[in-house]
N, C-alpha and C positions, 0 to 999 in steps of 0.2 A: 669456681669448682664445678665440674660437670655434674648433672643430676645422676643419682644412683640408677643403675639398670633396674628394670621391673622384672621381678621373679614371681611367677605364679606357682603356688603350691597346690597339688591335686589331691593330697592326703593330709590328715592331721599327723604331725610328726612330733617326736619327743621335744619337751620344752627347751632343752639346751640347743637343739637344732633350729627350732623356730626362732629362738633368741638370736642366734648368730645370723640367720637369714635376715631378720629385721634390722640388725646392726649394719649389714653390708649392702643391703638391697632395699629397694622399694618393694617390700614383700607383700604379696596378696595371699592371705591364708585361705585354705580350703573352706568353702562355706559349709560343707558336710563331709563326713568320713564314710558313712554307710547310707545308701549304697555308694561305692566309689564313683567318682565322676567319670563319665564316658560320653561319647557322642557329642551332641550339641552342647551339653553342659560343660564338657571338657574344653571344647573350642571357645565357649563364652568365658571360661575362667582364664584362658590364655590371651584374651583380647588386649592388644597393646603391650604384651609382655616380650621381653628379650630372651627369657629363659623359662623353661617349664620343668618342674620337679615332680615326677610321677612315681608310682610304686605298683607292684602287682595288684591287680584289681582294676587299674585304669587301663582300659583297652585302647591303646593308641594305634588305631587301625589306619589303613591307607586312606579311608575317607576322612578320618579325623585330621591326619597330617595334611591332606589336600586342602582342608578348610582352615588350617591354622593361619593366623595373620603373618604377613611378610616379615614382621619384626622378630619373630622367634628364630633364634640362631642355634639354640642348643636344647636338647631334652636330656635331663639326667634322671636315671631311674634309681630308686632307693632299693636296690637288689643286685644280686649277681646275675640272675637270669634276666633275659630281655625278650622272651618269647611273647610278651604282651605288647611289643612295639614292632610295627612293620618297618624293618630296617631298610628294605629296598625303597620304600616310599620316602623315608627320611633322606636317604642318599640322593634320590631324584630331586629333592627340593633343596639339597645342600645344607640340611640341618644335621648338626653333630649329635650323636647319641653316646652317652656314657653309662657305665654301671659301677658297682661297688665291690670288686673282688677283694680277696685276702682277709678282710676284717671279720667275716662271719665264720671262718673255718672252724675254730675251736667250739663255738657255741653249737654249730650244726653237728659236728662230730659227737659232742656230748649227747645231743638228742638222739642220734643214731644208736648210740650205745644204750640209752634209756629205752628206746623202742625194742632193741634186741633183747635186753634183759626183761623188760615188761612182758613181751610176748612169750619168752621162754619160761618164765616163772609164774605165768598166769596172774600177773599183778592186778589187772583190771577186775578179774573175777574175785580175787581176794579182797580188794578194796570195797567192791560192791557188797560182798558178804558182811564185812564189818559195818558198813554204813546202814545196812538193812537190819542189823542186830540179829543176824541169822547164824552167826558162828556158834557152834555148840562145844567147841574145844578141840584140842589137838587129837589127830587120829593118824595111825600109820599109813593109811592110803589116801589121806585127804589131799586133793588138789596137787597131785604130783605133776611136775612140769618137766622141762628138758634141761639137762646139764649144759652149761656154757663152757666151763673150764675144760681145756684140752680138745675142744671140737674144731672142725675146719670151717673157716670163714672165707667165703668167696666175695670179692669186691668187683663190681663192674664200674669202671671209671676210677683210675688211680691218680686223680689230680690232687689238689691241696686237701680237699675234704676227705677223699678216699684214703690218702696217706695218714691223715690225722685219726681216722677210725682205726686204721691198721695199728697205729701207735698205741691206742687204747686197748685194742684187742690183745696185743702182746702181753699186757698185764694179766690177762686171763689165760695165758699159755695157749692161745688159739693158734692153730696152724693156718698160715695165710696163703691164699691163692687169689689171683686177680686176672682180669682181662682189661687191656687197654690197647690202643692202636699200636704201640711199640713197647718193648720191655723197658722198665725203669733202669737207670744206672744202679749198679750194685749198692752204692751208698744210700740210695733212696729205697730200693726194694728191701734191703735188710733181711734177705732170706725168703721173702714172699715169692711164690712160684708163679711165673707168667704163663698164661694160656693164650694161644693164638686166636682162638675163637670162643665165643660165649658158650657154644655147645660143648667144647672141651672143658670149660670151667665148671659147668653146672654139676656134673656127677661128683665133683670134689668139694661140694658146698653143703655142709650140714646147716649152715646159716648163709644167707645171701643178702648183701647190702648194696643198694643201688645208688650210684653217685654220678650218673651221666646227665648231660643237659637234655632238655626237651627240644627235639627237632623232628622234622617229618620222618627222618630215618629211625628215630628211637621211639616214636609213638607205637604203643602196643608191643614194645620190645619183649616183655615177659608175657608171652601168649601161652596158649594151652600146650603147644608142642614143647616149648622150652621149659615150662613148669614141670612137665612130665619127666624131664631129664634130671631134676633134682632128686636126691635120695628121699625115699619115703620117710616122713617125719621131719623134713627140713622146715626151716623158718625163714620167711622173707621179710626184709626190712626196706622200706622206701622213705627216704628223706630228700629225694631228688625232685621229681615232678610227678604229679598224678598220672598223666597220660602215658608215662613209660610202662605202666602196668595195664594189661587187659583186665578190667574189673570182673567181667563175667567168668573169665578163665581162673582168676585167683579165687573167687568165691566158690567156684566148683571144686577147686583143689582143696580148699579148706573144709568144705562140706563132706567130701569123700574121705578125708583123713590122709590124703597123700601129703599135704602140708599139715604140720602140727599146729601152726599158728602164724600170724603175721603182725608186724608192728608198722603202723603207717602214720606219717606226719603230713602227708600231702595227698591230694585227691583230684581226680578229674572233675571239673565242674564246681570247684570250690566256690562257696561253702557248702554246696549241695552234694555231699558224698553219697555214693551208692547206698541205698537204705539197707541192703542185706548185710553190710559190714556191721552195722549197729545191732543187728539181730543175732549175729553169731557170737558164741561165747569165747572163741579162740582168736579174737582180734584185740589188739592194744592200739587205741586210736587217740591221736593228739591233733589239735586244731592249728596245724602249721606253725609250730613253736620253734622251729629250727634256730632262728637267729634271735629269739625273744629273751634277751637279757638287756638290762639297762645299758651296760657297757657296750654291747655289740650294736644295739640299735642307734645309740649316739654315734658310735664310730662309723656306721653306715651313712648316717646323715651328714657327718663331717666330710666323709670321702666324696659324697655327692656334691657338697658345696665346694670342696677343693676343685673338682672338675669344672663346676660352673664358674668359679673364680678365674680359672685359667682362661676360659673362653671370653667371659663377659668383663672381667676386670683387668686382665693383662694381655688379652688378644693373643694367647698362646695355645698350642695344642694341649688338650687335656691328657692327663695320665692314663685314663681308663676308657679311651675311645673304642667303641664297638661299631660305629658307623659314622 
């Protein structure tokens, strides 16, 4: 019987995922999880490996890929996004790259609604008040927030997660508007109004939820000019990627009162979010919890292993190839 392929893990993964990796591969666990392996340490982890399983935080740069041993045939990322991997460099070396779509849709949509509700109803301020023992009792004007039911929700990016957010928002009787490259078929749109441009969408968005990938084209997508097109008192939610938002512009809009609040689960430069977000009272902030349920994280790991199995155990094309 041939020896098992060598699989190098670059992050500590859920127990069930690591157990399956150890069963089917000569698995090399990550020596540390924080800080995530990168640079020479990531290359050293991949020494002699046939496959490499990475996750956000592992910067798989062109330099890293150039230094990987010739044995590496596939890089599987434990994520939908793959902006932490230089795909062009991987293609140039003939290394397959895969991701884990589909399995985190519902968990991320749930977090988007949590951010929307948390920002609208000043949940972070209320929780802090309770923990500090500073609540003096109910009052007619205490901590009044923004009504969600019946408001207009704009969605940028009407893919799987955007549509799942729309499904949840319908339960709040929200009027749905969206921008995507093309209108959805009627059975998917279910009455949501398509806007050809982001600029057309924004004035119709009492709430705006971002669900677009991080690309050079979407970096700084929500800048000062676009934020100014939102109605005064609007609320922005970002569970996509931090760089989609211009931090300085969003912070200025929050300070000026043009935006009532924001709910953020992702940040530029994670884990080092812009410090002004923490200083503002009208921010609801989460530490990138979008996919953080036991069920979802295990499913992500299994999907990554499915792709590795295809390449390394069956010599087949993987289901979720991105390069």
